[in-house]
N, C-alpha and C positions, 0 to 999 in steps of 0.2 A: 249329703246323700244318706248317711246313716239315720238321721232324724226322719227323712222321708220313708226309709225302710221301716223304721219303728212305727210310724204313724200308719202305714199301710197294713202292717201285721196286726196292730191293735184294732184297726177298723175291721179287718177280717175276723178276728176273734169275736168282736161285738156283733157283727152281722150274722155270724153262725148261731147266735143265741136266740134269735127271735124265731118262734115257731107259730104255726097257725093257731094253736090253742094257748099261746102265751106261756106254755110250760117252761120251767127252768131246766137247764142242763144239769146233770149231776156235777157236784163239785169235783174238781180234778185233784189228783194227788199233788199236793204242794210241797212235797218233801225236798225238792231241789232248792227251795228258798229257806235259808237258815240264819241263825244268829242275828246280828244287828240289822242285816238287810231285811229280814222278815219283820222285825219290829218297825223299822222305818217305813216300809211299804204299807204295812197294815195301818199304821197311824195316819199316813197321808190319804190312803184310800177311804178310810172311815170318816175322816174329816170332810172329804169331798162328798161322800154318801150323805152325811148329816146336812150338808148344804142343800142337797136335792130332796131328801125326804122329810126334813124338818127336825127340830130338836126333840130329844127324848121326852116323853111324858109318862105318866103312870100307865097309860094304855099302850105304850110302844114296846112291844116285845118282838125280838128278832129270833127266828128259828134257823139254825144252820146245822149241817150234818156234824155228827160227832167225829172228830178227827184228832189224831195225836201229833200231827206234823207241827213244826215250829211256827209255820205261817198261820195255821188254823188257831193255835194257841195265842199268838200275837194278835190275830184278828179279833178273837173273842175278848181279849184284854182291852183292846182299843175300843171296841163297842161298849164295853162296860165303863170304860173311862169317860166316854161321852154320855153316860147315863142310861144307856139302853139296857133292858133286861134281855138276857140271852138264854135260850133253851136249846139243848142239843139232842133232844129226844122227841118222840111223837106226843108226849103228854101236853095237854092244852090246859091253860088256866081258864076256868069258867068265865065266859063273857068276853074273853080277849082273843082275837084272831091274830096270831103272830104274822109278821112280815117274813116271808120265806126268802132266805139269802143263799145264793150259790156263789162260789168263788173259784178262782183259778189263779195260779201263779206258776209260770213255766219259764225255764231258762232257755234262751235261744241266742246264739251268736254273741255271747258275752253280756247280754242284757236280760232283764227279767220282765216278762209281760204279765201284768196283773189285771184281774177283772173281778168286779163285784156285780151281781145281778139280782134284782128283785122282779116280781111280776110287772112292775111299772117302769123300771129304769135299769140300764146297764151302764157301768162305768169301766173304762179301760185305760191303761197307761203303761208305757215302757219305762223301766228304771235301769240305771247304770249302777252296779254295786261299787261301793267305795270302802275304804278301810273302816270308816265310822258307821256304815249302814248302806244307804242307797240314795241316789239323787234322781229326780224325774229326768227322763231322756226324751220325752215326747209330751205334747200337750195332752190334757185330759180329754178322752173321747166320751161323749154322753149320748146314749140312745134312749129316748123316751118312747114308751109304748102306750097305746091307748087302751 
């Protein structure tokens, strides 16, 4: 029953992200996700994102909002670990259009609901915090946009 609830909540988060102009929602305050859980969730979500958008190349730059939460820091580190260039300001590198990334991580009923969104895809998953980090508590939800 709890897995069904997690899946329904993750689906609701994802469905709320699609707008008529394909704009991304602002990144949420991910301050509720800290320590080993932040690192574990960021690592898993970025690996899933890489599966969907492809491996990092010299032209792959990710732009995300500047944020000092542990989840945002872990997310940036995970992206860089996968070889992506990450920018957190509005500066653009000449000739390169960055992939805009919005993210959210919210604590709800003892689980953490995480989401990554680009203009073309949104990923969501529920996690159960553990002593060593976090474990997936639901299947990965994928929303592809045209």
